[in-house]
N, C-alpha and C positions, 0 to 999 in steps of 0.2 A: 504493499499500499504505500503510495507517494503522496504527500501533501500537495494539494493542488495548488498553494501559493507559498513562497518562501517563508519561513518562520522568522519571527523577530526575536533576538535574545534581550532579555531584562533581568531584574532582579526582584524577588518577591518581597513585598512589603508586608502584606497579611491576606488570610483568607477569613472571609466572614460570611454570615447567613447561608453556610453551605456552598451555595452556588455562584458566590462572587468572591473575586480576588482583585488586590491592587498590585501593580508592578511598576518599576521604574524601568523605562526603555534606556538604551544606551545613549541615547541623545539627551538623557535628563528629564524627560516628560513622564508623566505619570498616568497610567491607564488603568481602566476597570476591565477585567476578563472574566468571560463566563467559565465556571468549573463544572464541566459535565461529569462529577463524582459526587455520590451522595455519602460516600464512606468517611471514615475518620482520618484517612490520609496519613497514618501515624508515620513520623519520621520525614515527611515530605512537605510540611508547611512552615518550617522556621523562616523567621526573617533573615534576608540576605542570600538565600539560596538562589543559584543560577536557575531561571526559568526560560522556557521557549514558547511563544504564542502565535497562533495562526492569525491573520487578519481574516476578517468576515468578507466573504465574497460579494455579500450584499452591503453596499454602503450606507443604507437606510436602517440596517440592524440596529437595535438599541445598544448592544454591546459591541464594540468594534473588534473585540479579541476574543479567542478561546484560549485556555490554559492547555498546551498539549503534553509539555514534558518538563520535568525538573531534574537538576543534576544533583544526586544524593549518593553517598558512600562511593565516590569517586566514578560514577557512571550517569548515563541517562535512564531516566524512568518514565514511562507513560503513565499520565494520570486521566487521559479522557476515556471514561467506561462506554463510549460511543463506538469505539472502533475494534473491540475482541470480536463482534460477530463478523464484521467484514474480514477481519485477519483471518479468523477461522474459516471461512467461507474461501477464500483465495487460497489458503494452505490446502483444504481439502481439494478444490478443483487441480491444484498443482501438484497433487500427490505427496505433499510434503507431511502428511500424517498417514501413514500406511494401514492403521488399524481402521480407518473411516473410506478407504479406497475401494474402487469398484462398484459404487452405484450409479445408475444412470441419471437419475434425477435428484436435483436438490431445490427444496422449497423453503421459504423462509415464513416465519410467523404463522404456524399452522395452529389452529385451535385443537386443544385437547385437554384432559383433565377436568378440574372444576373451574372452569372459566379462565384457563391460562391459554397460552401461545408459545409452543415450543419454538426455541430460536431457529433450530434448523432440522428439517425432516429430510433423510436420505432413504430413496427408494430405488428398488431395481428388480426384475424379475427373478423368480427362484430364491428370493431371499426375503426374511422378515424385513419390515421397515426399520428403520434406526433413528430414533429420537434423540437428538443433541441439544443438551442446555450448555450455553457459554457463559462462564464467568471470568470477570476479569481479576487479575491479582496484582498487586504491587507492593503488599507487605512483606518485610524482611526483618527478621529479629534473629540474626545469626546466619548460617550457611544456606537455610532453607526459605523458600518462598512460602508464605502462610495466607489462608483463606478462611473467615473473612476478617477485614480489619474493623468491623464493627456489627453489632447484632443485626441479623437479616432474616426476618420472618418470612419474607419472600422466598429467598433461598432455601430455607427450610420445606416451603411449600412445594417447590419444584421437586426437592428430593423425593418427597412422599408421592408425588404425582408420577415421577420416573420410575419408582418402585413398582406402582401399580401397572404400568406400561410394560415393564419386565415381565411381570407375573401373568400378564396377559398373553405372552408369547412374542412381543416385538423387542427389539434390542434398544437399550436405554444407556446412554453415555453422558457423564458429567465431564465436559472439556474446559479446563482451567487454562486462560491464556495468561502467561506471566509477563508484564510488560517491563522487563528489565533482563540483564544479561549475567548477572553476578551471583545466581542461586544454582545450587547443585543437586536439590531435591524440592519436592513440594510436600507440604503437610498441613493439617488443619490448627487453626488457632483456638483450640477447645476452650481455652480461659476467656477468650473474648466473647465467644458464643457457644455454650455447652449444648444449647438444643440443637444447633446446626450440627455439631460434631456427633450427637446421638442419632440424628436423622441419617447422618452420611453412613455411620456404622451399620444401621438396620437397611438402608438403601442397598449397601453392597452386599448384605447377606441374602438380599431378596433379587439380586441378579444385576444391579446396576454397575456399569464399568465406570471407572475414573481415568481420565488421562490428563497430562499436564505438560504444556510446552513452553519452553523460554522463549522470547523474541529477540530479535537484533534490531537495534534501535539507533538511527542517526536522524540528523536535523532535516533530512530529505525524506524520511520514510520509516515506515516499520514493517518487520514481516517476522513470521513464526519461523523460528530456527532450528530448535533442537529439543527432543523429548526430556522430561525431568521425571526421575523416579517418584513415585506416589508412596510415601512412608508415613504411616499413620501408627501411634503409638497404640498399644493392647490398653 
């Protein structure tokens, strides 16, 4: 995935009201950018961090910039939760996720469960449909990428619905897209959301698969790069 317009380097001043952030551009001007991320963004919101902003394609948009990446722990980290579905779709189409290869069609936002829409539905003759829920990951507390970074009732609901799908004979996959390069595994932040961790364990027992992939990031774009082992403590 390539950014449609060149990103602008800035310095983070503050994040507030969940979806707003102030940044100082290199020319000294201060701008407000949209934060497409409802999570806590632990370790990524410190004043003075280097940030990268995408200018709005529509000059009439209320906020002229979106916050795309931050430099933390020595590398770039993607913070825009709007990209992982697209990253996953591009990776599947390009054969970069072998476990999800071989399906003829891919559909987005297909209704299933109790009023939900699955992120991606893969289908092909002679095999059961594959329901894929995609989650953005950027939390790191040590060598592992962790999810979630805040309590996610919606994520817990998705796990339960995927478990029902798996028990019904379809394939069900949780795909965690890690928007950073500096992790060697994926695990759950059970201390942050015990209910999600419990639902994850139950879903795995009922047939839900879990995949995690790190990304390659630059100021030009982001792409799915390599698999990460999913390591969940007993």
